[in-house]
C-alpha positions in Angstrom: 46.7 39.8 -9.5 46.4 43.2 -7.2 44.1 43.8 -4.1 41.6 46.1 -6.0 41.3 43.6 -8.9 40.4 40.6 -6.5 37.7 42.6 -5.1 36.0 43.7 -8.3 36.5 39.8 -9.3 34.5 38.8 -5.9 31.6 41.7 -6.1 31.1 40.7 -9.7 30.9 37.4 -8.5 28.4 38.2 -5.2 26.3 40.5 -7.8 26.0 37.4 -10.2 25.2 35.1 -7.6 22.9 37.1 -6.5 21.3 38.2 -9.6 21.0 34.5 -10.5 19.1 33.7 -7.1 16.9 36.4 -7.6 15.9 35.1 -11.1 15.4 31.8 -9.8 13.1 32.9 -7.1 11.1 34.8 -9.5 10.7 32.0 -11.5 9.8 29.8 -8.8 7.2 32.5 -7.8 5.8 32.8 -11.1 5.2 29.1 -11.2 3.2 29.2 -7.6 1.1 31.8 -9.0 -0.7 29.7 -11.8 -1.4 27.1 -9.3 -4.7 27.5 -6.3 -3.3 28.6 -2.6 -4.1 25.9 -0.5 -2.9 27.1 2.8 -3.8 26.7 6.3 -6.2 24.5 7.0 -7.6 24.0 3.5 -4.5 22.0 2.4 -5.2 18.4 3.5 -8.7 19.1 3.3 -9.6 20.9 0.0 -9.1 18.2 -3.2 -8.7 20.1 -6.5 -9.8 18.8 -9.3 -7.3 18.0 -12.0 -8.5 18.9 -14.7 -11.7 20.4 -13.5 -15.3 19.7 -14.1 -18.2 21.0 -15.7 -21.0 21.3 -13.5 -24.3 19.6 -13.7 -27.3 21.4 -15.8 -29.9 20.2 -12.8 -32.4 22.6 -11.5 -33.5 24.1 -8.2 -36.1 26.4 -6.4 -35.2 29.4 -5.2 -37.1 31.6 -2.8 -40.1 32.5 -4.9 -40.1 29.0 -6.2 -38.8 29.6 -9.3 -36.5 27.2 -11.0 -32.7 27.9 -11.3 -29.6 26.1 -12.4 -26.0 27.1 -11.7 -25.6 28.4 -15.3 -27.8 31.3 -14.2 -24.3 32.5 -12.0 -22.2 31.9 -15.2 -19.5 34.3 -15.3 -19.5 34.6 -11.1 -16.9 32.5 -8.8 -19.2 30.0 -6.6 -18.9 28.4 -3.4 -21.7 25.8 -3.8 -22.6 24.3 -0.2 -24.7 21.6 0.3 -26.4 21.5 3.5 -29.6 20.7 5.9 -31.3 21.9 8.6 -31.4 18.8 10.3 -27.5 18.3 9.9 -25.3 19.8 13.4 -22.2 20.3 11.7 -24.1 22.4 8.4 -25.7 24.2 11.1 -21.9 25.0 12.8 -20.9 26.5 9.7 -23.7 28.3 8.2 -22.7 32.0 10.0 -19.2 31.7 8.6 -21.3 31.0 5.0 -22.8 33.8 5.7 -20.3 36.5 7.1 -18.1 35.0 4.0 -21.0 36.1 1.7 -21.4 39.5 3.3 -17.4 40.4 3.2 -17.4 38.9 -0.1 -20.6 38.4 -2.3 -20.0 40.7 -5.5 -20.9 40.4 -8.9 -17.9 38.1 -9.1 -18.3 36.2 -6.1 -21.0 34.6 -4.3 -21.9 32.3 -2.0 -24.8 30.0 -2.5 -26.1 27.3 0.3 -28.1 24.7 -1.3 -30.7 23.1 1.4 -31.8 19.6 0.9 -34.7 19.5 3.3 -37.6 17.9 2.2 -39.6 20.4 3.2 -38.5 22.9 1.3 -39.2 26.5 1.5 -41.4 25.9 4.8 -38.2 24.7 6.5 -35.9 26.4 5.5 -37.2 29.9 5.7 -37.8 29.9 9.1 -34.4 28.6 9.8 -32.5 31.3 8.2 -34.5 34.2 9.8 -34.1 32.0 13.5 -30.3 31.7 13.2 -30.3 35.6 11.8 -28.7 34.6 8.1 -29.3 37.2 6.2 -26.7 37.6 3.4 -27.7 33.9 2.5 -30.5 33.6 -0.4 -32.6 30.1 0.2 -32.2 27.7 -2.3 -33.5 23.9 -2.3 -33.1 21.1 -3.7 -36.0 19.0 -2.2 -35.4 16.7 -5.0 -31.9 16.4 -4.3 -31.4 16.6 -8.3 -28.3 18.3 -7.9 -26.9 16.7 -5.0 -27.1 13.7 -7.0 -25.3 15.0 -10.1 -22.6 16.4 -8.2 -22.3 13.0 -6.2 -22.9 14.3 -3.0 -21.8 11.5 -0.1 -22.3 13.1 3.0 -23.6 16.7 4.2 -22.2 19.3 4.4 -20.4 19.6 1.3 -18.6 22.2 -0.5 -17.5 23.2 -4.4 -15.7 25.5 -5.5 -17.2 26.8 -9.2 -14.8 29.4 -11.4 -16.3 31.8 -13.9 -16.5 29.1 -16.8 -19.0 26.7 -14.9 -16.1 24.5 -14.1 -15.8 22.4 -10.7 -12.6 23.2 -9.5 -12.4 21.6 -6.1 -14.6 20.2 -3.0 -14.6 19.7 0.2 -16.7 17.4 2.4 -17.4 17.8 5.8 -17.8 21.5 8.1 -14.9 24.2 7.5 -14.8 27.6 8.8 -15.2 29.5 5.4 -14.4 32.8 6.8 -11.0 32.3 7.5 -7.9 34.2 5.9 -7.2 31.3 3.8 -10.8 30.6 1.9 -10.4 34.3 0.9 -7.1 34.0 -0.4 -8.1 30.7 -2.5 -11.4 32.8 -3.9 -9.4 35.9 -4.9 -7.3 33.3 -6.7 -10.3 32.6 -8.9 -12.4 36.0 -8.9 -8.8 37.7 -10.0 
């Protein structure tokens, strides 16, 4: 066996090894791209529903007092946040939700904050104005029908709903909603 032949065999072997290696990486990436990215602080805090659950059909009020339901937003990815003006962790995360809506709000994505205040719009509107929350339309669930249908056990509670109207996951408690890992998760569902 000549030295030139040995080099050829060596380089062909290396080439085959690299081709197989890159093929495995590509396949692993393709498999993982089908799974929602739960990175950073979302990992371990955000719970994915497998399988996703259809949104309950319960009504709530908008700013004009009109009855709405989550079906009104079908075709959009929603980040649905249950909150109240008397809830300190809710108050703390509202600026992040407002910022997220300002940055990503579109025909494809919307932040829906649903107040559980019994005082309704009379309580919620001044709170939104006083805290300069300009990007979050006021919605109220005065009778708690929607929160009961979702099985909300504490505030804040936040659910991610896909374009088909399926609840794909939830996070109970406060979170930094304008964090990069949240934007990456939303991008996965809006693609």
